[in-house]
N, C-alpha and C positions, 0 to 999 in steps of 0.2 A: 588771728583776728578775722572775723567774718566780714565779707563785702556786702554792700547793699544790694538787694535784689533788683534786677533790671525791670523797667516798666516800659510798656508800649501801649499806644493808643491805636485802635483800629475799628473796623466795621465787621459785624457778624455777617458772614455770607452763607452759613449753613448751620441750622439748629435742629437737625433731624434725629441726632443720637441722644440717648439718655445721659444727662449730666455732662455732655460734651458739646462744645460749639467750635466752629471753625472761624477764626478771625483773620481778616486780611489787613496787614499792616503796610501802609505806603510810606515811602520816604524818598526825598529828592537827593540825588548825588550828582556831582559835577564830573563830566568826562575828563579823565586826566590829561588828554592831549588837546581835545577840541573845545573844552570848556562848556559844552552844552549841558544843561541840566536835564537829567533823565529820571524818570519815575521807576523805582524798584519796588516790586510787590513781593510780599512773603505771606504765605498762609500758615498759620499756627493753630494747633489744636489747644483749646483751653478748657479747664474744668469749671463747670457751672453747677455748683452743688444744689442750689434751689430751683434750677430750671427756669430762671426769670428772663433769660435773654431770648430774643427773637431775631429773625433775619432783618437786617437794616439798622439794628441798634448800634450806636457808637459806644464802645466799652474801653475800660482801662484794664489791662492784664498785667500780672506780675509773675516773674520767674519763680518756680518752686522746684521741689525735688521731683524726680521722675514718678509720674502717677501711672503710666502705662508705656507701651512701646513708643508711641508718638507724642504723648502728652507731658509737657514740661512747664506749662503755664496755667494760671488760675485767674478767673475773672474777679477783679477787685471791686469794680463798681460800674454801673451803667451810667454813662455820661449823658446820653440823649436817646430817647426812644424813637423808633421808626415812626414816620408819619402814617397814620391810618391805624 
């Protein structure tokens, strides 16, 4: 039985490559001992077939088969465009 693909929401921080964007995904985790909430950031490369994403856009990405050495995510939709 196949599992559902993982979904992440993040901000495009680089869109200089052809059909590829770099998305930064932030999440809050609680420190196991001290309880302080910390921000963890992860940079993921995502496939953007139509080239519609620009820096600053908030996007939804979904997990997919390996598309290249570092690319395992695909842009599903643009949630909010960057201002300007």
